[in-house]
KEPAFI-429437 format. One line per field, with one value per residue (C-alpha): residue number from 0; x, y, z. Coordinates in Angstrom, 2 decimals, decimal comma. Layout:
% residues N
num	NUM:...
c1	X:...
c2	Y:...
c3	Z:...
END
This chain:
% residues 348
num	0:1:2:3:4:5:6:7:8:9:10:11:12:13:14:15:16:17:18:19:20:21:22:23:24:25:26:27:28:29:30:31:32:33:34:35:36:37:38:39:40:41:42:43:44:45:46:47:48:49:50:51:52:53:54:55:56:57:58:59:60:61:62:63:64:65:66:67:68:69:70:71:72:73:74:75:76:77:78:79:80:81:82:83:84:85:86:87:88:89:90:91:92:93:94:95:96:97:98:99:100:101:102:103:104:105:106:107:108:109:110:111:112:113:114:115:116:117:118:119:120:121:122:123:124:125:126:127:128:129:130:131:132:133:134:135:136:137:138:139:140:141:142:143:144:145:146:147:148:149:150:151:152:153:154:155:156:157:158:159:160:161:162:163:164:165:166:167:168:169:170:171:172:173:174:175:176:177:178:179:180:181:182:183:184:185:186:187:188:189:190:191:192:193:194:195:196:197:198:199:200:201:202:203:204:205:206:207:208:209:210:211:212:213:214:215:216:217:218:219:220:221:222:223:224:225:226:227:228:229:230:231:232:233:234:235:236:237:238:239:240:241:242:243:244:245:246:247:248:249:250:251:252:253:254:255:256:257:258:259:260:261:262:263:264:265:266:267:268:269:270:271:272:273:274:275:276:277:278:279:280:281:282:283:284:285:286:287:288:289:290:291:292:293:294:295:296:297:298:299:300:301:302:303:304:305:306:307:308:309:310:311:312:313:314:315:316:317:318:319:320:321:322:323:324:325:326:327:328:329:330:331:332:333:334:335:336:337:338:339:340:341:342:343:344:345:346:347
c1	-112,14:-115,27:-114,98:-116,15:-112,98:-112,82:-113,11:-113,24:-115,71:-115,31:-118,64:-118,92:-120,17:-121,41:-122,33:-121,26:-123,68:-123,97:-127,05:-127,02:-130,17:-132,31:-135,80:-137,03:-133,49:-134,37:-136,58:-133,48:-131,67:-134,49:-134,58:-130,85:-130,80:-133,52:-131,08:-128,94:-125,96:-125,93:-124,48:-125,27:-121,90:-122,59:-125,45:-125,36:-127,60:-126,70:-129,21:-127,65:-131,01:-132,16:-128,79:-128,83:-132,47:-132,05:-128,52:-129,78:-131,86:-128,85:-125,94:-123,93:-123,64:-121,16:-122,85:-121,73:-122,91:-120,62:-121,79:-118,17:-117,50:-119,77:-118,85:-115,10:-115,16:-113,21:-115,01:-118,45:-119,69:-123,15:-124,35:-128,04:-128,63:-131,74:-130,46:-132,09:-132,76:-130,24:-127,42:-128,14:-126,07:-122,81:-123,23:-124,03:-120,93:-118,70:-120,04:-119,32:-115,83:-115,20:-116,20:-119,59:-122,92:-125,65:-129,29:-130,75:-134,11:-135,99:-135,27:-131,90:-131,02:-132,60:-131,41:-130,54:-126,91:-126,80:-128,42:-125,82:-123,04:-124,35:-124,82:-121,28:-119,89:-121,78:-120,15:-116,76:-117,77:-119,72:-119,15:-121,14:-124,92:-127,27:-130,98:-133,62:-136,56:-139,32:-141,27:-144,58:-143,02:-143,26:-146,98:-148,82:-151,75:-149,48:-147,46:-150,74:-151,65:-148,23:-148,75:-152,22:-150,93:-147,98:-150,32:-152,48:-155,63:-156,18:-155,34:-153,21:-152,66:-153,62:-153,94:-153,01:-153,89:-152,38:-152,34:-149,83:-151,97:-149,42:-151,73:-149,01:-148,93:-147,37:-144,11:-143,99:-145,25:-143,53:-140,72:-137,32:-138,77:-140,28:-136,89:-135,06:-134,78:-136,89:-138,15:-140,01:-143,17:-142,74:-139,33:-140,37:-143,63:-144,90:-141,79:-143,34:-146,17:-143,81:-141,76:-144,87:-146,43:-143,20:-142,80:-146,43:-146,58:-143,01:-143,17:-140,81:-141,92:-140,97:-142,72:-144,28:-146,42:-146,84:-148,72:-148,85:-149,95:-149,29:-152,80:-153,02:-149,61:-149,18:-149,34:-146,82:-143,01:-143,04:-142,58:-142,70:-145,52:-147,59:-149,30:-147,93:-149,72:-148,46:-149,76:-147,33:-146,72:-145,17:-143,18:-146,02:-148,58:-150,25:-150,76:-150,84:-151,56:-149,65:-150,43:-148,25:-150,83:-149,14:-152,03:-154,88:-157,13:-157,16:-154,96:-151,78:-152,78:-151,91:-154,85:-154,38:-156,35:-154,99:-157,03:-156,56:-158,47:-159,81:-160,12:-159,61:-158,01:-159,15:-157,91:-159,26:-159,57:-162,70:-160,94:-159,88:-161,50:-161,04:-163,64:-163,92:-167,10:-168,73:-172,11:-173,17:-175,10:-171,94:-170,27:-166,54:-164,08:-163,20:-159,51:-158,55:-154,76:-152,93:-152,26:-149,82:-148,83:-145,16:-142,69:-140,30:-137,26:-138,64:-136,55:-133,31:-133,28:-133,41:-130,63:-128,37:-129,11:-128,08:-124,76:-124,02:-125,21:-123,84:-127,11:-129,37:-131,74:-135,51:-135,08:-131,92:-129,71:-130,91:-134,54:-133,79:-132,18:-135,11:-137,75:-135,72:-135,34:-139,11:-139,71:-137,13:-138,65:-142,07:-140,71:-138,83:-141,98:-143,87:-141,17:-141,00:-144,77:-144,17:-144,24:-140,77:-139,02:-137,47:-133,67:-132,36:-128,96:-127,97:-125,33:-124,58
c2	-149,73:-148,47:-148,69:-145,14:-143,02:-139,28:-137,12:-140,22:-141,24:-144,87:-146,32:-148,80:-152,33:-152,45:-149,69:-149,77:-147,74:-146,36:-145,01:-142,30:-142,10:-145,18:-143,75:-143,30:-144,32:-147,95:-147,65:-146,50:-149,64:-151,77:-149,80:-150,19:-153,88:-154,56:-153,60:-156,53:-154,29:-152,48:-153,59:-151,76:-151,72:-149,53:-148,05:-145,30:-143,66:-141,38:-143,21:-146,37:-148,09:-147,45:-148,53:-151,82:-152,57:-151,92:-153,36:-156,77:-156,97:-156,42:-158,44:-158,08:-154,30:-152,59:-150,09:-147,00:-144,08:-141,70:-140,35:-139,65:-143,37:-143,55:-140,20:-140,90:-144,54:-144,74:-147,94:-146,30:-144,87:-143,69:-142,12:-141,94:-139,13:-139,47:-137,71:-134,75:-131,89:-129,50:-131,99:-132,37:-129,54:-130,43:-134,15:-133,50:-131,30:-133,83:-136,67:-134,75:-133,81:-137,48:-138,43:-139,92:-139,75:-138,41:-139,33:-137,10:-137,01:-133,76:-131,08:-130,83:-128,00:-125,26:-121,86:-120,06:-119,86:-123,62:-124,15:-121,90:-123,86:-127,15:-125,78:-124,40:-127,70:-129,70:-127,62:-128,85:-132,51:-132,79:-136,56:-137,03:-137,39:-135,93:-136,55:-136,22:-138,34:-136,45:-139,65:-138,40:-138,77:-142,54:-142,52:-144,37:-141,94:-138,93:-140,69:-141,23:-137,56:-136,47:-138,51:-137,04:-133,50:-134,20:-135,63:-132,50:-134,21:-131,54:-128,72:-125,82:-125,86:-122,46:-123,11:-125,71:-126,13:-128,48:-129,08:-131,25:-132,47:-133,93:-135,91:-136,59:-133,39:-135,16:-135,43:-131,64:-130,95:-133,87:-134,99:-133,77:-131,58:-129,24:-128,78:-127,60:-123,77:-122,26:-125,64:-125,12:-127,03:-125,75:-127,43:-130,42:-131,20:-128,71:-129,22:-132,49:-130,56:-127,88:-130,51:-132,37:-129,27:-128,25:-131,80:-132,14:-128,79:-128,47:-124,80:-122,55:-120,64:-116,96:-115,40:-116,35:-114,63:-116,48:-116,33:-118,66:-119,21:-121,28:-121,21:-124,99:-125,36:-122,15:-123,99:-126,71:-126,96:-125,99:-122,26:-122,04:-121,92:-125,10:-123,91:-122,00:-121,14:-119,41:-117,99:-118,89:-117,35:-119,20:-117,69:-118,20:-116,39:-119,51:-119,71:-122,12:-122,25:-124,58:-125,16:-126,99:-127,97:-129,84:-129,07:-130,61:-133,02:-135,65:-138,56:-137,88:-136,89:-134,83:-132,80:-131,77:-129,95:-129,37:-127,01:-127,17:-125,58:-128,99:-130,81:-130,88:-133,40:-133,37:-135,45:-135,20:-137,52:-138,89:-140,02:-138,68:-137,92:-136,29:-133,77:-133,21:-131,11:-128,16:-129,88:-131,09:-133,97:-135,53:-137,88:-137,47:-140,24:-141,88:-142,60:-146,10:-145,97:-146,53:-143,74:-143,51:-146,89:-146,51:-147,10:-144,50:-146,16:-146,61:-143,87:-145,56:-148,26:-145,56:-143,64:-146,70:-147,34:-143,76:-144,20:-147,42:-146,17:-142,64:-140,80:-138,44:-139,86:-139,38:-136,42:-134,60:-132,40:-129,31:-130,23:-130,74:-127,29:-125,72:-127,13:-126,01:-122,53:-122,16:-123,45:-121,08:-118,16:-118,97:-118,89:-115,65:-114,13:-114,91:-113,25:-110,15:-110,00:-109,33:-110,96:-112,15:-113,43:-116,90:-116,96:-120,11:-121,75:-123,29:-125,95:-125,18
c3	23,81:22,02:18,25:17,43:17,24:17,92:14,82:12,64:9,95:10,98:12,07:14,95:14,45:18,04:20,48:24,11:26,27:29,78:31,57:34,25:36,38:36,94:37,39:33,84:32,91:33,53:30,44:28,59:29,72:28,33:25,08:24,59:25,47:22,88:20,11:18,96:18,22:21,56:24,88:28,14:29,84:32,88:34,88:37,50:40,07:42,97:45,18:46,65:47,18:43,61:42,22:44,11:43,24:39,53:39,40:40,53:37,35:35,09:36,48:33,27:33,82:36,08:38,38:40,26:42,37:40,46:37,05:36,11:36,09:33,02:31,47:31,66:30,61:27,31:26,32:26,31:22,98:24,05:27,30:28,19:30,68:32,84:35,95:37,72:35,32:36,84:36,15:32,43:30,98:32,70:32,01:28,34:27,99:29,71:27,56:24,36:25,54:26,23:22,67:23,46:21,69:23,97:24,45:27,15:28,87:28,42:29,25:27,55:29,94:32,06:30,78:27,55:28,65:29,14:25,74:24,14:25,86:24,52:21,00:20,92:22,21:19,60:16,87:18,09:17,74:14,46:14,37:17,60:17,71:20,31:20,76:23,45:24,55:22,71:22,61:21,13:17,69:18,20:19,04:16,23:16,34:15,84:13,12:11,25:11,82:10,52:7,35:6,78:7,15:4,84:2,19:2,30:3,55:6,22:3,84:5,05:8,82:10,24:14,00:16,60:20,28:22,82:26,55:28,39:31,30:33,70:35,97:38,56:40,62:43,61:41,66:41,68:45,20:46,96:44,66:43,45:40,70:43,25:44,91:41,78:41,76:38,99:37,78:34,50:33,64:30,07:29,76:31,85:30,04:27,50:25,38:24,18:22,54:21,26:19,43:18,30:16,72:14,99:13,66:12,54:10,80:9,55:10,54:12,48:15,58:15,46:18,49:21,82:24,44:27,72:31,00:34,00:37,59:40,71:42,19:42,56:44,24:46,24:49,58:48,66:48,70:45,04:44,52:40,73:38,21:37,97:34,78:31,82:28,61:25,49:22,24:19,49:16,09:13,15:10,31:7,81:10,00:11,43:15,19:18,12:21,82:24,14:27,83:30,35:32,95:35,76:38,15:36,14:38,02:35,29:34,20:32,24:28,72:25,65:24,39:20,79:18,09:14,59:12,42:8,66:5,79:4,73:8,06:11,80:14,15:17,77:20,71:24,25:27,22:25,53:22,36:18,99:15,65:12,25:11,10:7,34:7,24:9,03:8,63:12,12:10,57:9,16:11,60:12,25:11,53:14,82:15,36:16,49:16,10:19,41:21,89:23,51:22,09:22,91:25,74:27,16:25,62:22,12:20,49:21,48:18,81:16,15:17,91:18,03:14,35:13,57:15,36:13,48:10,08:10,38:9,75:11,69:14,32:14,25:16,63:15,55:17,71:15,84:16,49:20,18:20,32:18,46:20,82:23,84:22,32:22,05:25,59:27,05:25,13:26,60:30,15:29,48:27,99:31,18:33,29:31,09:30,51:26,84:23,43:22,51:19,39:19,61:19,60:17,95:18,29:14,98:14,41:10,77
END
């Protein structure tokens, strides 16, 4: 029996974990197994071939084709959900109702109704933690940028620009993503930059105005938008622009520009630099800190620590809900062809 009891302040001395979905989820297995106080008890995938291939690598784990075998296991304290996106909401809800902490691949869910359901369920289980794999917060280059902004070295941030260049269009046109009704590239990719900008700036998004197109994918199985872009307004009057560009002919990358009153950070495919002067004769400071410099399971050690220590993880449940709220507002803005306020779901 897992040692974390329902509605109890007792903290576990060891975390028993299960992983659902063994695509990117295999990285979750590795991230969990790297923690000395975490044991991966069970793994699951609905694809028999994938399950057998991955299962052979982890003979100490039980494995199953049925997600409920993990979600209903009373000995499991933590469930990592890396299944198809349209399964996330129901699996998150079932995990919470079965007294389990949840680490879920983005997106957390696909609609505002689903987000509301998860938020309301979280309120019923305040002792349980939830986080999502918004991994850019672990990138050394962006950690350095966060520290510079916090110290005031860039001055007041007044504008940000970012583009999530997917670089793997075949996963949309030929893979499972393209078969999910109303698949959202904003939720599936751009949400990384949404969370990154909110984290870097410490500001709250109040309004969004989005557009999009499917010009690059109109002759494929995928019927949704392969590019979305949004102008974003923050509560202090600063602005941002975020693009989810799944169709870009370029390797996977996160373009980012942060404009402050005392300096600018710029990252492109060609590298990154800080600019501290408008004088073209002054050379920028080249950035050498690693990018991306992290693995897909690197947030999990912190999440396990949070379970054991009883504190909030690096990406809290409220922050996961906030990023999803902005992403959903962008998609709704595109559908309504209007500027919309962001509706947030708060846990307190």
